[in-house]
Each structure stands twice: as C-alpha cells, then as structure tokens.
C-alpha distance (Angstrom), angle and dihedral (degrees) to the residues before:
residue distance angle dihedral
X1 . . .
X2 3.76 . .
X3 3.82 113.2 .
X4 3.79 93.9 -148.3
X5 3.81 96.6 -164.9
X6 3.81 108.1 60.2
X7 3.81 107.9 167.7
X8 3.82 135.6 134.0
X9 3.82 95.0 -94.2
X10 3.81 91.3 56.6
X11 3.81 93.3 67.1
X12 3.77 127.0 74.2
X13 3.79 131.8 -168.6
X14 3.80 107.4 -163.7
X15 3.78 123.1 -157.8
X16 3.75 111.8 -98.4
X17 3.81 124.2 -153.6
X18 3.81 88.5 -145.6
X19 3.81 95.0 50.9
X20 3.78 92.1 -117.4
X21 3.82 111.4 145.0
X22 3.78 115.4 -136.4
X23 3.78 130.2 169.0
X24 3.77 125.2 -154.7
X25 3.80 131.4 -166.4
X26 3.79 114.3 -132.9
X27 3.82 138.2 -177.5
X28 3.78 105.8 52.4
X29 3.80 92.6 177.5
X30 3.83 93.0 120.7
X31 3.80 96.2 38.1
X32 3.79 118.7 126.1
X33 3.77 136.6 -173.1
X34 3.77 114.8 -95.8
X35 3.77 110.9 -100.1
X36 3.76 121.0 -170.1
X37 3.75 96.0 -142.2
X38 3.75 137.9 98.7
X39 3.79 95.1 -119.9
X40 3.82 123.3 161.7
X41 3.79 125.9 -141.9
X42 3.78 127.5 -142.5
X43 3.80 94.2 -135.2
X44 3.79 141.2 20.4
X45 3.79 120.5 -112.8
X46 3.76 124.7 -176.9
X47 3.79 135.5 46.8
X48 3.81 111.7 -39.7
X49 3.80 92.5 -159.0
X50 3.81 91.5 65.4
X51 3.82 101.9 18.9
X52 3.80 121.0 117.7
X53 3.78 123.5 -102.0
X54 3.80 91.4 -117.3
X55 3.81 95.8 53.0
X56 3.81 91.1 44.1
X57 3.82 86.7 56.5
X58 3.80 91.5 51.5
X59 3.81 104.3 -93.3
X60 3.79 118.0 147.2
X61 3.83 108.1 -105.1
X62 3.81 116.3 -91.0
X63 3.80 134.5 177.8
X64 3.81 90.7 -93.3
X65 3.80 90.2 61.2
X66 3.81 95.7 60.2
X67 3.82 88.5 49.1
X68 3.81 92.3 51.4
X69 3.81 89.7 48.3
X70 3.81 90.4 49.8
X71 3.81 89.4 53.2
X72 3.82 90.1 54.2
X73 3.80 90.6 48.9
X74 3.81 92.1 51.5
X75 3.81 92.8 46.3
X76 3.81 90.9 48.3
X77 3.81 92.0 49.2
X78 3.80 91.4 49.8
X79 3.80 95.1 46.7
X80 3.82 98.9 39.6
X81 3.81 91.1 -155.3
X82 3.81 136.1 100.7
X83 3.78 120.6 -84.6
X84 3.83 118.3 -112.0
X85 3.83 90.7 -114.4
X86 3.81 93.7 59.0
X87 3.82 93.4 105.1
X88 3.81 90.6 56.0
X89 3.82 91.5 49.2
X90 3.81 89.7 52.7
X91 3.82 89.1 53.5
X92 3.82 91.3 44.8
X93 3.81 89.8 -123.9
X94 3.81 95.7 151.6
X95 3.82 97.2 177.1
X96 3.82 91.8 52.8
X97 3.80 88.4 50.9
X98 3.83 89.1 53.0
X99 3.82 91.2 48.4
X100 3.82 91.8 49.2
X101 3.81 90.7 49.8
X102 3.80 90.7 50.6
X103 3.82 89.1 57.7
X104 3.82 93.4 42.2
X105 3.81 118.0 122.1
X106 3.82 111.1 -167.3
X107 3.82 95.2 -158.3
X108 3.82 92.1 54.6
X109 3.80 90.6 49.2
X110 3.81 93.9 48.7
X111 3.79 114.2 7.0
X112 3.79 94.8 -152.6
X113 3.80 101.3 52.2
X114 3.82 103.1 138.5
X115 3.80 114.2 -109.3
X116 3.81 90.9 -120.4
X117 3.83 90.2 63.1
X118 3.81 92.1 47.6
X119 3.82 87.5 49.2
X120 3.81 89.6 48.8
X121 3.80 90.9 55.2
X122 3.80 94.9 44.1
X123 3.81 93.8 44.4
X124 3.80 93.1 49.7
X125 3.80 91.2 50.3
X126 3.81 91.5 50.4
X127 3.81 94.4 53.1
X128 3.77 122.7 101.6
X129 3.80 115.7 -126.4
X130 3.81 90.3 -105.6
X131 3.81 96.7 51.0
X132 3.80 124.9 97.0
X133 3.82 117.7 -131.7
X134 3.80 118.3 -120.5
X135 3.80 94.1 -107.4
X136 3.81 96.4 172.7
X137 3.82 93.5 53.7
X138 3.79 93.5 51.5
X139 3.79 95.0 41.1
X140 3.81 91.0 53.8
X141 3.81 91.5 44.9
X142 3.78 93.5 50.9
X143 3.79 92.5 47.3
X144 3.81 87.9 58.4
X145 3.83 93.5 53.3
X146 3.76 125.7 89.9
X147 3.80 120.2 176.5
X148 3.77 125.1 -173.6
X149 3.80 122.6 -145.0
X150 3.81 91.7 -115.2
X151 3.80 91.8 58.5
X152 3.82 91.9 68.1
X153 3.78 101.5 47.2
X154 3.82 102.5 114.4
C-alpha cells in the first residue's frame, strides 16, 4: 500500500506505560494499492505541502512518493518554519509547488538537516515509479541520528 497523505498530523505517538516510544501512521483514506505502472491521474489528492513532486505533477502514487513526503515531514519538524512553497499551496497552484520543491535544497533551508534525511529525499526523487526504496538502509541510518533543537536554529 501507498499511504498517499504523509504529513505530521497523520502520525501519532501514544503514551506508553512502559516508556517505549512507538509511532503509528493513521488516516489511510487516500491510500492506494501499489501499481507498477506509469499511470497519470486527472487530479491531485493529498496535502500539497508535503506531497511528492511526482504526485503533484499527476503521477499515480508509488512507494517513492511516501518516502519523499516523509523526508519533507522530517525536514519541516527539524526546521520548525514554513516551507518556501507555502504561498503556492495557499493559492492551490500545485504545479508551482512542484517546481519550488524541485529547486529545494534541504541544507540551505535548515543547515543541520542530517545527511541521511537529505539522502532520503534525493534517493526517493531518483527512483522510478516501479522501484522499491531501500527501507532497511534508511531506517538504520535514521535510528543512528540524533538532532538537538539548537542544531536547527538558522
């Protein structure tokens, strides 16, 4: 499945009596089955702020698109500031959002974005719609990263 609407409000971290931290994805209303085809859609559905460049341009959602969206979520959480394409989202100009994301450089936006997150974004953008992301590599890399709040105050 492809979630299709990866954004901060679609993740929850419930309190645990044991202290174990777990995160869960919620709201699968826009999720679709993975299809290994290069199909186009007539309209965009999802959150343009965190949506992938390919889906913003009309591509049918693929695994790569949830990964790209996750990278935007992580960058946004680390930076705690609005993305440069916010004004286009407010005007519902989806193609301008896609163009702004294509020019986006995470390290210029937030100087301390960990390399693994930059790699996650770049890798997801380089994938073909039929390719599967290397989930294990990125999961292990992100588990090794710890970023303090002060590191992202530009």
